[in-house]
PLY file of the C-alpha trace (Angstrom):
ply
format ascii 1.0
element vertex 263
property float x
property float y
property float z
element edge 262
property int vertex1
property int vertex2
end_header
114.08 105.89 83.76
114.89 107.33 80.38
115.84 105.19 77.42
118.48 107.68 76.25
118.66 105.85 72.90
119.64 102.64 74.63
119.63 99.44 72.63
116.50 97.40 73.22
117.31 94.48 75.47
116.23 90.96 74.51
113.92 88.95 76.75
115.18 85.63 78.07
113.76 82.39 79.34
116.45 80.31 80.96
116.62 77.01 82.74
118.35 77.84 85.99
119.55 74.61 87.53
120.08 73.89 91.21
123.09 75.12 93.24
125.36 72.32 91.87
125.06 73.92 88.42
128.23 75.79 89.39
130.15 72.50 89.39
128.99 71.35 85.96
131.72 71.05 83.34
129.70 72.73 80.58
126.69 74.73 81.73
128.40 77.66 83.54
130.46 78.34 80.44
127.34 78.29 78.27
125.65 80.86 80.50
128.76 83.04 80.55
129.09 82.92 76.77
125.42 83.86 76.41
125.71 86.91 78.61
128.88 88.00 76.81
126.84 88.31 73.60
124.13 90.47 75.20
124.12 94.27 75.44
125.03 95.31 78.96
121.79 95.72 80.94
121.07 98.83 82.95
119.10 96.58 85.32
117.77 93.02 85.45
114.18 92.04 86.23
113.76 88.36 87.20
110.62 86.25 87.42
111.55 82.92 89.02
109.71 79.64 89.34
110.47 79.76 93.05
108.40 82.78 94.01
104.65 82.52 93.67
102.75 85.22 95.51
99.58 87.17 94.81
99.07 90.04 94.39
102.23 90.43 92.36
105.04 91.33 94.75
108.24 93.30 94.34
111.25 92.01 96.27
114.04 93.89 98.00
115.05 97.16 96.36
117.83 98.37 98.66
120.14 95.71 100.12
119.26 92.53 98.21
119.77 89.34 100.26
119.78 85.79 98.96
117.17 83.17 99.77
118.79 79.73 100.15
115.55 77.97 99.27
116.90 74.41 99.11
117.67 71.67 101.56
120.17 68.87 102.03
123.04 70.31 100.01
126.67 70.62 101.17
127.36 73.66 103.31
129.40 75.42 100.62
126.25 76.04 98.58
124.86 78.08 101.47
127.98 80.26 101.50
127.49 81.59 97.96
127.07 85.37 97.83
125.77 87.72 95.16
125.74 91.30 96.43
123.92 92.92 93.51
122.71 96.49 93.96
119.02 97.07 94.51
116.90 98.60 91.78
114.48 101.11 93.35
114.02 103.03 90.09
113.14 99.83 88.28
110.71 98.91 91.05
108.91 102.23 90.62
108.70 101.69 86.87
107.24 98.21 87.43
104.64 99.63 89.82
103.55 102.20 87.25
103.34 99.64 84.44
101.44 96.98 86.38
99.14 98.91 88.68
95.62 99.08 87.33
92.12 98.67 88.77
91.87 95.15 90.10
95.60 94.39 89.73
97.33 95.58 92.89
101.09 95.42 93.38
102.63 94.85 96.79
106.11 95.34 98.24
107.96 92.62 100.17
111.11 94.58 101.05
112.90 91.76 102.87
112.42 89.19 100.07
115.75 88.49 98.38
116.86 86.58 95.29
116.05 82.88 95.36
118.21 80.29 93.64
116.19 80.61 90.44
117.54 84.14 90.23
121.01 84.16 91.70
122.32 80.77 90.54
122.28 81.75 86.84
123.21 85.39 87.55
126.40 84.29 89.33
127.47 82.61 86.08
126.18 85.27 83.67
127.07 88.49 85.53
129.63 87.41 88.15
130.68 90.95 89.10
127.24 91.50 90.70
127.39 95.15 89.63
124.05 95.37 87.80
120.91 96.29 89.82
118.53 93.35 90.16
114.86 93.20 91.06
112.89 90.00 91.51
109.11 89.97 91.23
106.69 87.19 92.08
104.41 85.20 89.82
100.88 85.99 90.99
99.40 83.20 88.88
100.44 80.17 86.84
97.89 80.88 84.11
99.82 81.26 80.83
97.45 83.86 79.37
97.63 86.08 82.45
101.41 85.72 82.62
101.73 86.76 78.98
99.68 89.85 79.79
102.07 90.71 82.62
104.96 90.35 80.19
103.26 92.64 77.67
102.85 95.31 80.31
106.49 95.02 81.35
107.75 95.19 77.75
108.51 98.96 77.73
111.30 98.28 80.21
113.26 96.60 77.44
113.72 99.99 75.77
115.07 101.37 79.04
117.96 98.93 79.21
116.23 96.35 81.40
116.90 92.66 80.79
113.71 90.70 81.49
114.50 87.14 82.58
112.01 84.34 83.12
113.82 81.64 85.09
112.45 78.11 85.25
113.33 74.69 83.86
112.17 73.39 80.48
111.26 70.06 82.08
110.92 69.55 85.81
109.72 66.45 87.63
112.05 65.68 90.54
109.84 62.92 91.93
109.95 60.98 88.67
113.71 61.46 88.38
114.23 59.71 91.70
112.84 56.53 90.16
114.44 56.90 86.75
117.48 55.00 85.61
120.59 56.53 84.10
120.27 58.79 81.11
117.48 61.11 80.04
113.96 59.87 80.76
111.67 59.65 77.74
109.16 62.13 79.16
111.90 64.77 79.38
113.35 64.20 75.92
109.90 63.99 74.28
108.69 67.21 75.87
111.92 69.02 75.01
111.70 67.92 71.37
108.07 69.03 71.20
108.92 72.38 72.78
111.82 72.94 70.38
109.57 72.26 67.40
106.77 74.46 68.76
109.20 77.34 69.26
110.69 76.92 65.79
107.19 76.79 64.25
106.14 79.85 66.28
103.16 77.82 67.48
102.37 80.06 70.43
98.86 78.64 70.89
100.30 75.16 71.38
102.80 76.44 73.92
100.05 78.20 75.86
98.16 74.88 75.94
101.27 72.80 76.60
99.75 70.55 79.25
97.32 69.10 76.72
99.25 69.58 73.48
102.70 68.30 74.45
103.60 64.62 74.76
104.16 63.84 78.43
103.19 67.42 79.24
101.71 66.58 82.62
104.65 64.30 83.39
107.29 66.83 82.40
105.48 69.45 84.51
103.33 67.91 87.28
103.24 71.49 88.57
103.74 74.16 85.96
105.72 76.76 87.89
108.98 75.98 86.05
107.48 76.43 82.58
105.35 79.43 83.59
108.12 82.08 83.43
108.38 81.40 79.69
105.04 83.14 79.21
106.18 86.36 80.89
109.14 86.34 78.50
106.85 85.66 75.54
104.56 88.52 76.51
107.47 90.94 76.77
108.68 89.82 73.34
105.25 89.99 71.71
104.64 93.55 72.85
107.99 94.50 71.37
107.07 92.89 68.06
109.79 90.29 68.45
107.96 87.14 69.45
109.02 85.49 66.19
112.67 86.50 66.68
113.52 83.62 68.98
116.36 81.16 69.23
117.36 78.39 71.59
120.72 79.46 72.97
121.28 76.47 75.27
119.91 72.97 74.92
120.73 69.48 76.18
120.01 67.93 79.55
121.23 68.19 83.12
120.42 65.47 85.62
117.73 64.24 83.24
115.97 67.60 82.85
115.94 69.72 79.69
117.98 72.89 80.14
116.66 74.54 76.96
116.99 78.31 77.26
115.55 80.78 74.78
116.24 84.35 73.70
113.65 86.60 72.09
114.90 89.66 70.25
0 1
1 2
2 3
3 4
4 5
5 6
6 7
7 8
8 9
9 10
10 11
11 12
12 13
13 14
14 15
15 16
16 17
17 18
18 19
19 20
20 21
21 22
22 23
23 24
24 25
25 26
26 27
27 28
28 29
29 30
30 31
31 32
32 33
33 34
34 35
35 36
36 37
37 38
38 39
39 40
40 41
41 42
42 43
43 44
44 45
45 46
46 47
47 48
48 49
49 50
50 51
51 52
52 53
53 54
54 55
55 56
56 57
57 58
58 59
59 60
60 61
61 62
62 63
63 64
64 65
65 66
66 67
67 68
68 69
69 70
70 71
71 72
72 73
73 74
74 75
75 76
76 77
77 78
78 79
79 80
80 81
81 82
82 83
83 84
84 85
85 86
86 87
87 88
88 89
89 90
90 91
91 92
92 93
93 94
94 95
95 96
96 97
97 98
98 99
99 100
100 101
101 102
102 103
103 104
104 105
105 106
106 107
107 108
108 109
109 110
110 111
111 112
112 113
113 114
114 115
115 116
116 117
117 118
118 119
119 120
120 121
121 122
122 123
123 124
124 125
125 126
126 127
127 128
128 129
129 130
130 131
131 132
132 133
133 134
134 135
135 136
136 137
137 138
138 139
139 140
140 141
141 142
142 143
143 144
144 145
145 146
146 147
147 148
148 149
149 150
150 151
151 152
152 153
153 154
154 155
155 156
156 157
157 158
158 159
159 160
160 161
161 162
162 163
163 164
164 165
165 166
166 167
167 168
168 169
169 170
170 171
171 172
172 173
173 174
174 175
175 176
176 177
177 178
178 179
179 180
180 181
181 182
182 183
183 184
184 185
185 186
186 187
187 188
188 189
189 190
190 191
191 192
192 193
193 194
194 195
195 196
196 197
197 198
198 199
199 200
200 201
201 202
202 203
203 204
204 205
205 206
206 207
207 208
208 209
209 210
210 211
211 212
212 213
213 214
214 215
215 216
216 217
217 218
218 219
219 220
220 221
221 222
222 223
223 224
224 225
225 226
226 227
227 228
228 229
229 230
230 231
231 232
232 233
233 234
234 235
235 236
236 237
237 238
238 239
239 240
240 241
241 242
242 243
243 244
244 245
245 246
246 247
247 248
248 249
249 250
250 251
251 252
252 253
253 254
254 255
255 256
256 257
257 258
258 259
259 260
260 261
261 262
């Protein structure tokens, strides 16, 4: 893929919501407004909280199916479609950037877009006319994920939008026992994260489980915060780690939906 003087794409970390996000009165419009302000991507590369596989895996590159990786929802959520084109050229670029001794890359050609990918893309790019590739997270280690992001960073100059898709706070078990409103662990972590981002305290973010208030309660497993570090790595390698802003904030079903743009 040739840059052809394309504008460098930003790198995004977004909170993706569950399938009912589409019914929210506010959030779909926020995602749509965000995408309207972005340069049009040549392709989209998504790292979602819902695909952990090692070695790092590349999903479908021809026909791209959807993975309805949720249970107990009304049938209409299983009828959602998003027929985005595959991105074989992007997949080849990713292979070249990531393959190195000791870091193999595998292909999983029947693995489609999970809800961490397609739920926000339906709202942001509803025409489904931009090629999309999803890759797995081979680790949850923040340092290793940042390194993956650094190695993927050249794609930004080729018109590729790199998206880390997670949730800024995520503890479904605790929410089942919470009352109405936003639980304190969610609001405290979100406030800490906002301040860490504004202060550019990247070391604190990398050590969020120990540095953040309620860190281990806001993320009993860290897969929903982990995509942030791929985004940070892609931004750092482009010299734009400090050029960050929270585009969306607030809460949805008690969880922080903070979403951040770098560059």
